[in-house]
ZAMARGU-4260 file (C-alpha; in steps of 0.2 Angstrom, whole numbers, plus 5000, padded with zeros to 4 digits):
<rodrens>
0) 5062/5043/4875 | 5073/5044/4890 | 5062/5055/4904 | 5075/5068/4903 | 5077/5085/4898
5) 5092/5091/4885 | 5104/5102/4888 | 5104/5110/4872 | 5083/5111/4870 | 5071/5124/4877
10) 5064/5121/4892 | 5047/5122/4885 | 5051/5111/4870 | 5057/5099/4882 | 5042/5099/4893
15) 5031/5095/4878 | 5041/5083/4872 | 5043/5071/4889 | 5026/5073/4893 | 5019/5067/4875
20) 5032/5054/4875 | 5024/5048/4893 | 5007/5049/4886 | 5010/5039/4870 | 5019/5026/4880
25) 5005/5025/4894 | 4994/5022/4877 | 5004/5009/4871 | 5005/5000/4887 | 4986/5000/4890
30) 4982/4994/4871 | 4994/4978/4871 | 4984/4968/4883 | 4996/4954/4882 | 5001/4955/4900
35) 4987/4967/4909 | 4994/4967/4927 | 5011/4973/4920 | 5004/4984/4907 | 4992/4995/4919
40) 5008/4996/4931 | 5017/5003/4918 | 5004/5014/4914 | 5002/5020/4930 | 5020/5024/4931
45) 5019/5035/4915 | 5006/5044/4924 | 5017/5046/4939 | 5031/5053/4928 | 5017/5066/4921
50) 5013/5072/4936 | 5031/5074/4943 | 5035/5084/4927 | 5019/5095/4930 | 5024/5097/4948
55) 5042/5104/4941 | 5036/5117/4928 | 5020/5121/4939 | 5026/5141/4939 | 5027/5143/4920
60) 5011/5132/4918 | 5002/5143/4929 | 4992/5137/4945 | 4975/5136/4934 | 4983/5124/4920
65) 4993/5115/4933 | 4979/5108/4945 | 4969/5105/4931 | 4980/5094/4922 | 4987/5086/4938
70) 4968/5083/4941 | 4966/5075/4925 | 4980/5062/4925 | 4976/5058/4944 | 4958/5053/4937
75) 4966/5043/4923 | 4976/5034/4935 | 4962/5031/4947 | 4952/5021/4934 | 4965/5008/4934
80) 4969/5008/4952 | 4956/4994/4959 | 4966/4982/4946 | 4983/4988/4952 | 4979/4986/4971
85) 4971/4968/4969 | 4987/4962/4961 | 4998/4973/4975 | 4988/4963/4987 | 4992/4946/4982
90) 5010/4950/4979 | 5013/4957/4995 | 5005/4940/5005 | 5018/4930/4993 | 5032/4941/4999
95) 5026/4941/5017 | 5025/4921/5016 | 5043/4920/5009 | 5050/4930/5023 | 5044/4924/5037
100) 5050/4906/5046 | 5034/4906/5057 | 5024/4891/5051 | 5008/4897/5058 | 5010/4913/5050
105) 5014/4905/5034 | 4999/4895/5033 | 4987/4909/5039 | 4995/4918/5022 | 4991/4903/5012
110) 4974/4903/5018 | 4972/4923/5016 | 4978/4921/4999 | 4965/4908/4995 | 4951/4920/5001
115) 4958/4935/4992 | 4958/4926/4975 | 4941/4919/4977 | 4935/4937/4981 | 4942/4944/4967
120) 4926/4953/4958 | 4936/4958/4941 | 4932/4952/4926 | 4940/4953/4909 | 4927/4961/4902
125) 4927/4976/4918 | 4946/4976/4916 | 4944/4981/4897 | 4933/4992/4900 | 4944/5002/4912
130) 4958/5001/4900 | 4948/5007/4887 | 4942/5023/4898 | 4958/5026/4904 | 4964/5026/4885
135) 4952/5039/4880 | 4956/5051/4893 | 4975/5049/4887 | 4970/5053/4869 | 4961/5070/4874
140) 4977/5074/4887 | 4989/5071/4874 | 4979/5085/4862 | 4980/5096/4879 | 4998/5092/4882
145) 5003/5097/4864 | 4997/5114/4866 | 5005/5120/4884 | 5014/5135/4884 | 5028/5137/4897
150) 5032/5155/4901 | 5044/5159/4907 | 5055/5147/4898 | 5069/5145/4908 | 5077/5134/4921
155) 5073/5145/4935 | 5055/5139/4935 | 5061/5119/4936 | 5072/5125/4952 | 5058/5132/4959
160) 5048/5116/4957 | 5063/5106/4963 | 5064/5117/4979 | 5045/5117/4983 | 5045/5097/4983
165) 5061/5096/4992 | 5051/5107/5006 | 5035/5096/5006 | 5046/5080/5006 | 5054/5086/5023
170) 5038/5093/5031 | 5028/5075/5024 | 5042/5067/5033 | 5040/5076/5048 | 5021/5073/5049
175) 5024/5055/5045 | 5035/5052/5061 | 5023/5063/5071 | 5007/5055/5067 | 5013/5037/5063
180) 4998/5035/5052 | 4998/5024/5037 | 4991/5040/5027 | 5005/5051/5031 | 5020/5038/5026
185) 5010/5035/5010 | 5010/5056/5007 | 5026/5057/5011 | 5032/5043/4999 | 5022/5053/4986
190) 5034/5066/4987 | 5051/5054/4989 | 5044/5048/4972 | 5042/5065/4964 | 5059/5071/4970
195) 5069/5054/4961 | 5058/5059/4946 | 5064/5077/4947 | 5082/5070/4948 | 5079/5060/4932
200) 5072/5074/4923 | 5088/5084/4926 | 5100/5070/4925 | 5109/5075/4909 | 5118/5089/4919
205) 5130/5076/4928 | 5125/5058/4924 | 5133/5050/4937 | 5129/5061/4951 | 5113/5061/4948
210) 5112/5043/4947 | 5118/5040/4964 | 5105/5053/4971 | 5091/5045/4960 | 5096/5027/4966
215) 5096/5032/4984 | 5079/5041/4983 | 5072/5027/4974 | 5078/5013/4987 | 5069/5025/5000
220) 5053/5027/4990 | 5053/5007/4987 | 5053/5005/5006 | 5039/5017/5010 | 5030/5008/4994
225) 5032/4990/5004 | 5025/4999/5020 | 5011/5005/5008 | 5007/4989/5002 | 5006/4982/5019
230) 4994/4995/5023 | 4983/4990/5009 | 4984/4971/5014 | 4979/4976/5032 | 4963/4987/5024
235) 4958/4972/5015 | 4962/4959/5031 | 4949/4972/5039 | 4935/4970/5027 | 4934/4951/5027
240) 4919/4943/5036 | 4924/4934/5051 | 4919/4917/5043 | 4930/4919/5029 | 4946/4917/5040
245) 4949/4912/5056 | 4952/4926/5069 | 4970/4916/5074 | 4974/4918/5056 | 4970/4937/5055
250) 4979/4941/5072 | 4995/4931/5066 | 4994/4942/5049 | 4991/4958/5058 | 5006/4955/5068
255) 5017/4952/5053 | 5011/4967/5046 | 5015/4978/5061 | 5032/4970/5063 | 5038/4973/5044
260) 5030/4991/5045 | 5041/4995/5060 | 5056/4990/5052 | 5054/4998/5036 | 5049/5013/5045
265) 5066/5014/5056 | 5076/5011/5042 | 5068/5025/5031 | 5072/5038/5041 | 5093/5038/5042
270) 5088/5036/5023 | 5080/5051/5021 | 5093/5060/5030 | 5105/5056/5016 | 5095/5060/5003
275) 5088/5077/5011 | 5104/5083/5019 | 5104/5099/5010 | 5091/5112/5014 | 5079/5115/5000
280) 5085/5131/4991 | 5104/5127/4994 | 5099/5111/4984 | 5088/5121/4971 | 5105/5132/4969
285) 5117/5118/4967 | 5107/5108/4955 | 5104/5124/4945 | 5123/5130/4944 | 5126/5112/4939
290) 5113/5113/4925 | 5120/5131/4918 | 5137/5124/4919 | 5134/5109/4908 | 5123/5119/4897
295) 5136/5131/4894 | 5148/5117/4891 | 5137/5110/4877 | 5137/5126/4868 | 5154/5129/4869
300) 5158/5111/4862 | 5146/5115/4848 | 5154/5131/4843 | 5170/5123/4844 | 5164/5111/4833
305) 5156/5122/4821 | 5173/5133/4820 | 5183/5118/4816 | 5170/5112/4801 | 5167/5130/4794
310) 5176/5131/4777 | 5193/5141/4776 | 5191/5156/4768 | 5204/5158/4753 | 5214/5174/4753
315) 5222/5178/4735 | 5238/5186/4734 | 5239/5204/4729 | 5251/5207/4712 | 5260/5222/4716
320) 5256/5236/4704 | 5269/5239/4689 | 5273/5255/4685 | 5271/5260/4665 | 5287/5269/4665
</rodrens>
């Protein structure tokens, strides 16, 4: 069940196969109920993969279908977001505590963790209801996905989707560094995530090359993800009543958040310049050329194999005609 197009498979068939596999995988995660935090995280990743797939194939789906399906999967993921955000906030507090050597800051984070855990409103019944709602939405989505039509059924559509997202990633990067807002960096992160998932979808064309690009983009996405987690923690900190956490603690934690975000954002920009060194159209042409070359190689190998395995036709030698004399 690799999140990959196959070189010897029609694009439409691959598109439906990949999408249905991810929906079925997400449903299995939601139905397992063994480790809820991990299962919700994995199910949400499936939704992100599906939405990246939709963006790649947008032109052949048509705008109406694309927007409708993208909205459906965004809503399903949103059903699970409250549970996921709670776990992320606690994990971010733990990570900050592990990275700081300031004793006062460590103590402030420990008190914040106690407050956050004590205020968690989620109950097992509420979480189960959210999972059931998401699973029902995925069941309906599965039926729709199996009937999706993809026209034209060509790689050119995927190239256009790839180029469109690269343009968006570059534009969002410029906005992020101009505005310096949490929301702008989060929007940039979404496009970076989509980019490395697009690379994963096409990676069978040249696995070693694509894996290097995927790793670099995934690393950038992780940095921007850590930045977003810190932004969520800042929001949560701002919602606490003054009596629940001393002002000095809140000030210590705000300072830690600001310091860590600044470091992440400084590191993210040069990393992005490596990943997006090519202009979007040039990147699309290069990936298209690699794909078509790899697909032609597969076809040639198959033709040679078929030729080698074909039965050898026997030729019967003709007996010279003998005259009656």
